[in-house]
N, C-alpha and C positions, 0 to 999 in steps of 0.2 A: 198053409194058405194056398188057395187055388189060384190058377192063372187069372180067372175073372176077378177075384178079390185084389190081386196085385194091380191089375189094370185100373180098377175103380179107385184104389188108394193113390196111385200115381196121378191119375187124372184129377182127382179131388184136390190133391196137394197143389197141382199146377193151377187149378182154378182159384184156390185160396190165395196163392202167391200173387197172381195177377190182380185179384180183387183188393188185397191189402196194399199192394204197390200203388194202386190208383186211389187209395184212401176211401173206398166205398164200403159201407157197412152192409151186413146182411139185411138190415131193415130197409136201407135205401134200395137194395136189389129187389126186395119184396114189393116196395111201393112203385118203383119205376118199371119193373119187369113183370109185375103181376105174378110173381113166383113166391110160394110160401117159404118163409125164411127157415122154418124147421126142416123142410125138404132140402133147401140149399145147404144147410148145415150137414145133413146126412150125406149129400153128394160130396161136399168138401172133405168129409171124414171117411169117404170110401164105403159108406154103408148102403148106398142105393144107386141104381142106374138112372139115367135120364134119357128123355126122348130128344130127337133132333129138333123138334119144335122148341123144347125148353132150352136147348143149346143155343138156338137162334136168338131167343129172348135174352139169354145171359150175355151173348156177344153184343147185342144191341145196347144193353145197359152199360157194359164195360167199354163200349165203343171200340171193339176189336173185331177182327175177322175170324172165321173158323181156322184159317191157317195160323194166325197168331195164337189162338187158343191151344193148338196142337204143336206149335213150334217148340222144340226142346223136349217134347214128350218122349220119354224113354220108358220102356217096360221094365 
């Protein structure tokens, strides 16, 4: 596993943890954030990267800051 793969996997797991803790489904994320749920699933599973703009939309739907998204983030 490459370093990039590890970072994507850790970030995706963190995102999924926050989303599930808040009780928000991928479908809700899609509707409220105008983000494709299939892409969100790939992000959560560490299969694809995302843009800062997508991160901003995700944070808005989850009602969190960038800092909260990355808190506890460990490679």
